[in-house]
C-alpha positions as CSV (number, residue, x, y, z in Angstrom):
1,M,126.4,3.0,-28.3
2,I,125.9,5.1,-25.3
3,Q,129.1,5.4,-23.3
4,Q,128.5,4.8,-19.6
5,P,130.6,7.1,-17.3
6,L,133.6,5.5,-15.5
7,P,133.7,5.6,-11.8
8,S,136.2,7.5,-9.9
9,R,139.0,5.7,-8.1
10,V,139.4,6.8,-4.4
11,L,142.0,5.7,-1.8
12,L,140.8,6.0,1.8
13,C,142.7,5.3,5.0
14,L,140.7,3.7,7.8
15,G,141.9,4.2,11.4
16,S,140.5,3.2,15.0
17,N,142.0,3.1,18.4
18,L,138.9,3.0,20.6
19,G,136.3,0.2,21.0
20,D,136.6,-2.9,19.2
21,R,139.1,-1.7,16.5
22,E,138.7,-4.5,14.1
23,Q,135.1,-4.4,14.1
24,M,135.1,-0.6,13.7
25,L,137.2,-1.1,10.5
26,A,134.6,-3.7,9.3
27,A,131.9,-1.3,9.9
28,A,133.5,1.5,8.0
29,R,134.0,-1.1,5.0
30,R,130.3,-1.8,5.1
31,G,129.2,1.7,5.7
32,I,131.6,2.7,2.3
33,V,130.1,0.2,0.4
34,Q,126.4,1.1,1.2
35,G,127.2,4.9,1.0
36,I,130.0,5.6,-1.5
37,G,130.6,2.6,-3.9
38,R,132.3,-0.6,-4.4
39,I,135.4,-1.6,-2.7
40,S,137.8,-2.9,-5.3
41,G,140.7,-3.4,-3.0
42,T,141.9,-3.8,0.5
43,S,145.3,-3.7,2.2
44,S,146.1,-5.5,5.0
45,V,145.4,-4.4,8.5
46,Y,148.5,-2.5,10.3
47,E,148.9,-1.5,14.0
48,T,150.6,1.7,14.8
49,R,151.2,4.1,17.9
50,P,149.2,7.2,17.6
51,W,150.9,9.8,15.3
52,G,151.0,13.4,16.7
53,F,149.7,12.6,20.1
54,D,150.1,10.2,23.1
55,A,147.3,7.5,23.7
56,G,147.3,4.3,25.7
57,T,145.8,2.4,22.6
58,S,147.4,1.8,19.4
59,F,145.4,2.3,16.1
60,L,144.4,-0.3,13.5
61,N,144.8,1.2,9.9
62,Q,143.9,0.0,6.5
63,V,143.7,1.4,3.2
64,V,140.8,0.6,0.9
65,R,140.3,1.4,-3.0
66,V,136.8,2.4,-3.6
67,E,135.0,3.0,-7.0
68,T,132.5,5.7,-6.7
69,F,130.0,8.1,-8.9
70,L,130.1,10.3,-6.1
71,S,131.9,13.7,-6.1
72,P,134.7,14.5,-3.6
73,E,132.6,16.8,-1.4
74,A,129.7,14.0,-1.6
75,V,132.2,11.5,-0.4
76,L,133.5,13.5,2.3
77,E,129.9,14.2,3.6
78,E,129.4,10.5,3.4
79,I,132.6,9.4,5.4
80,R,131.4,12.2,8.1
81,R,128.2,10.4,8.4
82,I,129.8,6.8,8.5
83,E,132.3,8.2,11.4
84,K,129.4,9.8,13.4
85,R,127.3,6.7,13.1
86,H,129.9,4.8,14.7
87,G,130.9,7.1,17.6
88,R,133.4,9.7,16.1
89,E,132.8,13.1,17.8
90,R,134.5,16.2,16.6
91,H,135.3,18.4,19.3
92,G,136.7,21.5,17.2
93,Q,139.7,21.1,19.5
94,A,143.2,21.4,18.0
95,G,145.4,18.6,17.7
96,Y,144.8,15.0,17.2
97,Q,142.8,12.8,19.7
98,S,141.7,9.0,20.1
99,R,138.8,8.1,17.9
100,T,136.4,5.1,17.4
101,L,136.7,5.8,13.6
102,D,138.7,8.0,11.2
103,I,138.4,7.8,7.6
104,D,140.9,10.1,5.4
105,I,140.8,10.7,1.5
106,L,144.0,10.0,0.4
107,Y,143.5,10.1,-3.3
108,F,140.6,10.8,-5.6
109,D,141.9,9.9,-9.0
110,D,144.7,12.3,-9.8
111,L,142.8,15.1,-8.6
112,M,144.4,18.2,-6.7
113,I,141.6,19.9,-4.7
114,T,142.0,22.5,-2.0
115,T,138.9,24.0,-0.5
116,G,137.9,25.3,3.0
117,T,137.2,21.6,4.1
118,L,138.8,19.5,1.7
119,T,142.4,19.0,0.5
120,I,143.3,16.0,-1.8
121,P,145.9,14.6,-2.2
122,H,145.8,14.2,1.7
123,P,148.2,16.8,2.7
124,L,150.3,14.7,5.3
125,L,150.1,11.1,3.7
126,H,153.9,11.5,2.4
127,L,155.0,12.0,6.0
128,R,153.0,9.1,7.6
129,K,154.3,5.8,7.5
130,F,151.3,4.2,9.0
131,V,149.5,5.6,5.9
132,L,152.2,4.7,3.4
133,E,152.7,1.1,4.4
134,P,149.1,-0.1,3.4
135,L,149.1,2.5,0.4
136,A,152.2,1.0,-0.9
137,E,150.7,-2.4,-0.5
138,I,147.6,-1.8,-2.1
139,D,148.8,0.6,-5.0
140,P,152.3,0.9,-5.1
141,A,152.9,2.4,-8.4
142,F,150.4,5.2,-8.2
143,I,152.0,8.6,-8.7
144,H,151.2,11.3,-6.2
145,P,150.0,14.2,-8.5
146,V,151.6,17.0,-6.5
147,L,154.9,15.3,-5.4
148,G,155.4,13.2,-8.8
149,L,156.3,10.1,-6.8
150,S,154.8,6.6,-6.5
151,N,153.5,5.3,-3.3
152,R,156.5,2.9,-3.2
153,E,159.0,5.8,-3.7
154,L,157.3,8.0,-1.0
155,L,157.5,5.0,1.5
156,A,161.2,4.8,0.8
157,A,161.8,8.3,1.4
158,C,159.5,8.8,4.4
159,Q,161.2,9.7,7.4
160,D,158.7,8.9,9.8
161,E,160.6,6.0,12.3
162,S,157.0,4.8,13.7
163,D,156.8,1.3,14.1
164,V,154.2,-0.2,11.5
165,T,153.1,-3.8,12.5
166,H,151.6,-5.8,10.2
167,V,148.6,-7.6,11.7
168,K,146.8,-9.6,9.3
169,P,145.7,-9.8,5.7
170,I,142.1,-9.0,4.9
171,E,140.5,-12.0,3.5
172,D,138.6,-11.7,0.3
173,E,135.5,-13.2,1.8
174,Q,135.5,-10.2,4.3
175,I,135.2,-7.8,1.2
176,T,132.6,-9.7,-0.8
177,T,130.3,-10.1,1.9
178,L,130.0,-6.6,2.5
């Protein structure tokens, strides 16, 4: 019997604070299904003030679990294509800024990767409540491969006092129609 390779499990954080934010998250999910792999789980959608900069519009954020056969580098390339297709412009400026769509790789299985363009697990995820709330919702028991704490424990220990407001759950039909 030939053993089929198993897909990797990737957790991505989606965010948008420009344009129709909900539609941007939906477009990101469609792009992920078309270019990266099957979405096997989604968190609810949360609204948060920008982290690390001031802007007039809050972000909508969501975490999705994706099963993929792509390499981490290929996932990053596809993420950049999806972001660009939906109006994301990278100016090379220092600091954070508003954006139509932002997709970050949080975890890729339990890999630890540091290159010039990619760091996995995401180096700031444990500091960001807007990432940890949906992450703990979708995969509370997953252990951070560097810090050795579960997502639930990371959320409990997080010192970020930002308000993270539960906006709405994602409905199953929204996932299956992608």
